[in-house]
C-alpha beads as a LAMMPS data file, in Angstrom:
LAMMPS data file: protein, C-alpha beads

134 atoms
133 bonds

1 atom types
1 bond types

-500.0 500.0 xlo xhi
-500.0 500.0 ylo yhi
-500.0 500.0 zlo zhi

Masses

1 110.0

Atoms # bond

1 1 1 -383.766 70.107 -106.645
2 1 1 -384.812 68.852 -103.293
3 1 1 -382.961 69.351 -100.051
4 1 1 -381.419 66.262 -98.491
5 1 1 -381.154 66.056 -94.711
6 1 1 -378.562 63.634 -93.349
7 1 1 -377.174 62.840 -89.914
8 1 1 -373.463 62.096 -89.619
9 1 1 -372.182 59.457 -87.174
10 1 1 -370.615 62.229 -85.037
11 1 1 -374.086 63.732 -84.415
12 1 1 -373.945 66.606 -86.905
13 1 1 -377.164 67.223 -88.797
14 1 1 -376.520 68.326 -92.371
15 1 1 -378.741 69.959 -94.960
16 1 1 -377.463 69.432 -98.529
17 1 1 -379.028 71.438 -101.351
18 1 1 -378.270 72.541 -104.900
19 1 1 -379.249 75.919 -106.326
20 1 1 -378.548 78.040 -109.383
21 1 1 -378.907 81.581 -108.047
22 1 1 -376.246 82.674 -105.597
23 1 1 -377.394 85.933 -104.061
24 1 1 -374.830 88.669 -103.547
25 1 1 -373.851 89.371 -99.933
26 1 1 -375.378 92.271 -98.021
27 1 1 -372.812 95.053 -98.156
28 1 1 -371.921 97.010 -95.045
29 1 1 -370.573 100.506 -95.478
30 1 1 -368.086 101.901 -92.964
31 1 1 -367.581 105.612 -93.507
32 1 1 -365.491 106.320 -90.433
33 1 1 -363.062 103.414 -90.161
34 1 1 -361.268 102.913 -86.863
35 1 1 -361.447 106.442 -85.545
36 1 1 -360.888 106.802 -81.796
37 1 1 -361.948 110.429 -81.609
38 1 1 -365.597 110.920 -80.718
39 1 1 -366.746 114.474 -80.245
40 1 1 -370.321 115.709 -80.219
41 1 1 -370.269 116.662 -83.914
42 1 1 -368.981 113.267 -85.100
43 1 1 -371.547 111.412 -82.965
44 1 1 -374.378 113.576 -84.345
45 1 1 -373.109 113.062 -87.897
46 1 1 -372.901 109.307 -87.335
47 1 1 -376.501 109.197 -86.073
48 1 1 -377.719 111.158 -89.090
49 1 1 -375.793 108.922 -91.519
50 1 1 -376.761 105.660 -89.783
51 1 1 -379.883 104.902 -91.889
52 1 1 -377.906 105.570 -95.073
53 1 1 -374.924 103.389 -94.148
54 1 1 -376.932 100.500 -92.716
55 1 1 -379.929 100.349 -95.043
56 1 1 -380.181 102.739 -97.994
57 1 1 -376.705 102.451 -99.565
58 1 1 -376.529 98.630 -99.152
59 1 1 -380.082 98.379 -100.532
60 1 1 -379.123 100.426 -103.593
61 1 1 -376.128 98.149 -104.162
62 1 1 -378.368 95.058 -103.809
63 1 1 -380.877 96.476 -106.323
64 1 1 -378.049 96.668 -108.860
65 1 1 -376.414 93.314 -108.015
66 1 1 -379.566 91.160 -107.796
67 1 1 -380.526 91.335 -111.513
68 1 1 -376.919 90.549 -112.392
69 1 1 -377.039 87.420 -110.192
70 1 1 -380.337 86.326 -111.757
71 1 1 -379.013 86.938 -115.272
72 1 1 -375.902 84.918 -114.485
73 1 1 -378.052 82.029 -113.238
74 1 1 -380.270 82.064 -116.324
75 1 1 -377.444 82.060 -118.873
76 1 1 -374.876 79.992 -116.963
77 1 1 -374.447 76.251 -116.537
78 1 1 -373.116 76.721 -112.995
79 1 1 -374.915 75.094 -110.079
80 1 1 -373.948 75.580 -106.451
81 1 1 -374.100 72.661 -104.004
82 1 1 -374.146 73.585 -100.325
83 1 1 -373.827 71.430 -97.231
84 1 1 -374.702 73.261 -94.021
85 1 1 -374.772 72.077 -90.436
86 1 1 -376.287 74.133 -87.626
87 1 1 -376.039 71.633 -84.796
88 1 1 -373.947 70.707 -82.790
89 1 1 -371.511 73.012 -84.598
90 1 1 -372.080 75.508 -87.365
91 1 1 -370.254 74.610 -90.562
92 1 1 -370.855 75.324 -94.252
93 1 1 -369.286 73.906 -97.411
94 1 1 -369.960 75.195 -100.927
95 1 1 -369.051 73.576 -104.259
96 1 1 -369.411 74.750 -107.851
97 1 1 -370.411 72.260 -110.544
98 1 1 -372.447 72.193 -113.774
99 1 1 -376.132 71.435 -114.316
100 1 1 -375.611 67.904 -115.583
101 1 1 -373.464 66.849 -112.611
102 1 1 -375.397 68.650 -109.858
103 1 1 -377.720 65.763 -108.846
104 1 1 -374.771 63.372 -108.608
105 1 1 -372.649 65.845 -106.658
106 1 1 -375.505 66.521 -104.206
107 1 1 -376.084 62.781 -103.715
108 1 1 -372.346 62.154 -103.318
109 1 1 -371.979 64.875 -100.673
110 1 1 -375.016 63.597 -98.775
111 1 1 -373.749 60.007 -98.891
112 1 1 -370.239 60.918 -97.757
113 1 1 -371.536 63.039 -94.890
114 1 1 -373.909 60.265 -93.770
115 1 1 -370.962 57.831 -93.771
116 1 1 -368.917 60.200 -91.612
117 1 1 -366.407 60.991 -94.347
118 1 1 -365.110 64.388 -95.385
119 1 1 -367.059 65.159 -98.574
120 1 1 -364.913 65.217 -101.709
121 1 1 -367.281 64.961 -104.653
122 1 1 -365.871 64.365 -108.079
123 1 1 -366.714 66.847 -110.834
124 1 1 -367.119 69.715 -108.357
125 1 1 -364.808 72.434 -107.079
126 1 1 -364.791 73.395 -103.391
127 1 1 -365.321 77.154 -103.278
128 1 1 -365.885 77.960 -99.619
129 1 1 -365.595 76.274 -96.236
130 1 1 -366.589 78.103 -93.078
131 1 1 -365.897 77.022 -89.499
132 1 1 -364.055 73.740 -90.197
133 1 1 -363.743 71.433 -87.189
134 1 1 -360.507 71.840 -85.292

Bonds

1 1 1 2
2 1 2 3
3 1 3 4
4 1 4 5
5 1 5 6
6 1 6 7
7 1 7 8
8 1 8 9
9 1 9 10
10 1 10 11
11 1 11 12
12 1 12 13
13 1 13 14
14 1 14 15
15 1 15 16
16 1 16 17
17 1 17 18
18 1 18 19
19 1 19 20
20 1 20 21
21 1 21 22
22 1 22 23
23 1 23 24
24 1 24 25
25 1 25 26
26 1 26 27
27 1 27 28
28 1 28 29
29 1 29 30
30 1 30 31
31 1 31 32
32 1 32 33
33 1 33 34
34 1 34 35
35 1 35 36
36 1 36 37
37 1 37 38
38 1 38 39
39 1 39 40
40 1 40 41
41 1 41 42
42 1 42 43
43 1 43 44
44 1 44 45
45 1 45 46
46 1 46 47
47 1 47 48
48 1 48 49
49 1 49 50
50 1 50 51
51 1 51 52
52 1 52 53
53 1 53 54
54 1 54 55
55 1 55 56
56 1 56 57
57 1 57 58
58 1 58 59
59 1 59 60
60 1 60 61
61 1 61 62
62 1 62 63
63 1 63 64
64 1 64 65
65 1 65 66
66 1 66 67
67 1 67 68
68 1 68 69
69 1 69 70
70 1 70 71
71 1 71 72
72 1 72 73
73 1 73 74
74 1 74 75
75 1 75 76
76 1 76 77
77 1 77 78
78 1 78 79
79 1 79 80
80 1 80 81
81 1 81 82
82 1 82 83
83 1 83 84
84 1 84 85
85 1 85 86
86 1 86 87
87 1 87 88
88 1 88 89
89 1 89 90
90 1 90 91
91 1 91 92
92 1 92 93
93 1 93 94
94 1 94 95
95 1 95 96
96 1 96 97
97 1 97 98
98 1 98 99
99 1 99 100
100 1 100 101
101 1 101 102
102 1 102 103
103 1 103 104
104 1 104 105
105 1 105 106
106 1 106 107
107 1 107 108
108 1 108 109
109 1 109 110
110 1 110 111
111 1 111 112
112 1 112 113
113 1 113 114
114 1 114 115
115 1 115 116
116 1 116 117
117 1 117 118
118 1 118 119
119 1 119 120
120 1 120 121
121 1 121 122
122 1 122 123
123 1 123 124
124 1 124 125
125 1 125 126
126 1 126 127
127 1 127 128
128 1 128 129
129 1 129 130
130 1 130 131
131 1 131 132
132 1 132 133
133 1 133 134
């Protein structure tokens, strides 16, 4: 499906898109927690483990989770509809719907945002909202 770009009356620029594959998040591994003790040995150990905790272990997790996400998208009827604004404030809304209703949900969200309304599409479930306006 195509991406719709809309401008709300309050000046927010929104990008509304629908997609079937929802990639797993990049995992961050924290081996030390909130330790306040830093001696020479723990600093050296942290520097040695840094490539493993930042890149290799999360990459191994992603290699396992990515085929699962693709398999879910292939055999599932779920479609994700996302509305994201980067300017003048960063905000993101995510809905879950089915394949048959996805074009209508995407058009409904785009129309409601362009009219300055809070998007409440029918036949979709709001899953995530980040940075709502205060």
